[in-house]
N, C-alpha and C positions, 0 to 999 in steps of 0.2 A: 498472573490475570487469574488462574485456576485459586490461588487464595482470595481474589476476590469473590470471584464463584460462590468458594465456599464458604465465606462472611456476607452473603446475597449482598456486596457492595457493588458489583457488575449487572450492569441491566440491560443494558443496549451498546452498539458498537461506539457511541457517541462519548462512555464514559472513557474509554481509552485514550489516552494523550500520548503515549509513546509506550514501548517494552525493551529490553534490551537481550539481544540474540549476538551469541558469541563475541560478548561486550562492544558490540557496535548497536549503540543508540538508534532505533527504529520507529519513527514518528508516522502516526497513523491519524487520518482526516474520514470520520465517516458523515454524510449528510444524509438525513432520511428523506427520502420521496415523497408527493402526497398521493400516498397509493403503492404499486408495485406496476412491477414487468413481468408478462407472462413470458414463460421460454417460448421460443419458436419451435419447441419439438415438442408440446402440447403434452407433455411429462409430469405436469401440476410441481414445477418447479416457478419460485417467483423471488424477484429481487425487487428488496426494499430500500437498499442504500447506494450508493455510491460512494464507495473507499477509493483512498488514495495514500499509497504506503511510501517511503519515502525516508535512504539511510544517507550522509554526507560517507564522502570518499576519505580516507586516512590520507596522510602525506605522504605515504609509501606506492598509495593506488595513485594520485591524483601523479606521482613523478614517473611512472611507469606510464603510465598514458602519455603524458610530455614525451616520452622518449619514444615508444612506439608510435605517435602519431604524429612524430615531429613534421611532417608534411602540413599537419590544419591550421588552419589560421585560430586563432584565439575564440572567433567567435562559433566555429565549427568544434571546435573543442569544448569548447563552451556544454553546444547541444548534443555532443557526446555522451559528457557528464551526466546530462538530465537524463538521458536513456536511459542512463546504466545506473542509475540511481534514483529513480522514480517512477512506481507504475499505478493507474488506476485503472479500475474495474466497477462493474456492478455486483453486488451479491448475489446469488440465485442460491435458494434453500428449497428444500421439499415443502409441501404446503401439506400440511395432512387437513383433512374434511370430515 
C-alpha cells in the first residue's frame, strides 16, 4: 500500500481490493457515502466510507474451532466463523477546515 501511495496510484480506499498481512490475504471493501457522518463527540471527526474487512480462516484454525466448539451446530459454527473473520466499520478521520 505504501508503494502505491509513493507512486501516486492509491487515491482512495476503493482502490484497495486486498492486501497481505502475516501471509494472510485480507480483503477490503470500502463504499463511499453521499456526504459524511459527523462524530457524536463534536470533535471535527467525519466518516466518509463504510469499510468491510475480511480474512478467511486457514484449515488449522477451522480444525481448532471444530474441536473447541464441537457442541455448536453447523449453523452456529458458521456464525462464529463469520464473527471472527469479518468486521464492518465506518471510517472516521479528522476534518481540517
